[in-house]
C-alpha positions as CSV (number, residue, x, y, z in Angstrom):
1,M,-3.7,13.6,13.9
2,L,-0.3,12.5,13.9
3,Y,0.6,12.7,10.4
4,R,-0.3,14.8,7.3
5,K,-1.6,13.0,4.3
6,N,0.8,13.0,1.2
7,I,-1.1,11.1,-1.4
8,T,-4.3,11.9,-3.2
9,R,-7.6,10.4,-3.0
10,P,-7.3,8.8,-6.5
11,E,-3.9,7.5,-5.5
12,S,-5.4,6.0,-2.3
13,L,-7.9,4.1,-4.2
14,V,-5.4,2.6,-6.6
15,R,-3.2,1.5,-3.7
16,I,-6.2,-0.3,-2.2
17,V,-7.2,-2.1,-5.3
18,A,-3.5,-3.1,-6.3
19,G,-3.0,-4.3,-2.9
20,L,-5.8,-6.6,-2.9
21,A,-5.0,-7.8,-6.3
22,L,-1.4,-8.5,-5.2
23,I,-2.7,-10.3,-2.0
24,A,-5.3,-12.5,-4.3
25,V,-2.7,-13.2,-7.2
26,S,0.4,-14.0,-4.8
27,L,-1.6,-16.4,-2.5
28,A,-3.5,-18.0,-5.6
29,W,-0.3,-18.4,-7.7
30,L,2.3,-19.0,-4.9
31,G,0.2,-20.3,-2.1
32,V,1.4,-20.0,1.6
33,T,5.0,-20.2,0.7
34,P,7.7,-17.8,2.0
35,I,7.6,-15.8,-1.3
36,G,3.9,-15.7,-1.5
37,L,3.7,-14.5,2.0
38,V,6.1,-11.7,1.4
39,L,4.3,-10.5,-1.7
40,A,1.0,-10.8,0.2
41,A,2.5,-8.7,3.1
42,S,3.5,-6.1,0.8
43,G,0.1,-6.0,-0.6
44,A,-1.2,-5.4,2.8
45,V,1.1,-2.3,3.3
46,G,-0.2,-0.9,0.2
47,I,-3.7,-1.2,1.5
48,V,-2.7,0.4,4.8
49,T,-1.2,3.3,3.0
50,G,-4.1,3.8,0.8
51,V,-6.4,3.7,3.8
52,F,-4.6,6.1,5.8
53,G,-3.5,8.4,2.9
54,Y,0.0,8.6,4.2
55,C,3.2,6.9,2.6
56,P,6.2,6.8,4.8
57,A,8.6,6.2,1.5
58,C,7.1,9.2,-0.1
59,A,7.7,11.3,2.9
60,M,11.3,10.3,3.0
61,V,11.9,11.3,-0.5
62,G,10.4,14.6,0.2
63,R,6.9,14.6,-1.2
64,K,5.1,17.5,0.2
65,P,1.9,16.9,2.2
66,L,-1.5,17.9,0.6
67,K,-3.0,21.0,1.8
């Protein structure tokens, strides 16, 4: 494995659910506009970090990996 997980399992689930909600809401309310696509992409990033259990931003600020 090339990375060490740095977010907990409950936080991963919250990131996945919030990412799905952000994608659904941004595309439903804003449609396929530039801002809607940017918000949907940020929701996709949240889903990916939740699935893998690793957040690069958390690693940059010094969050310690889980043991």
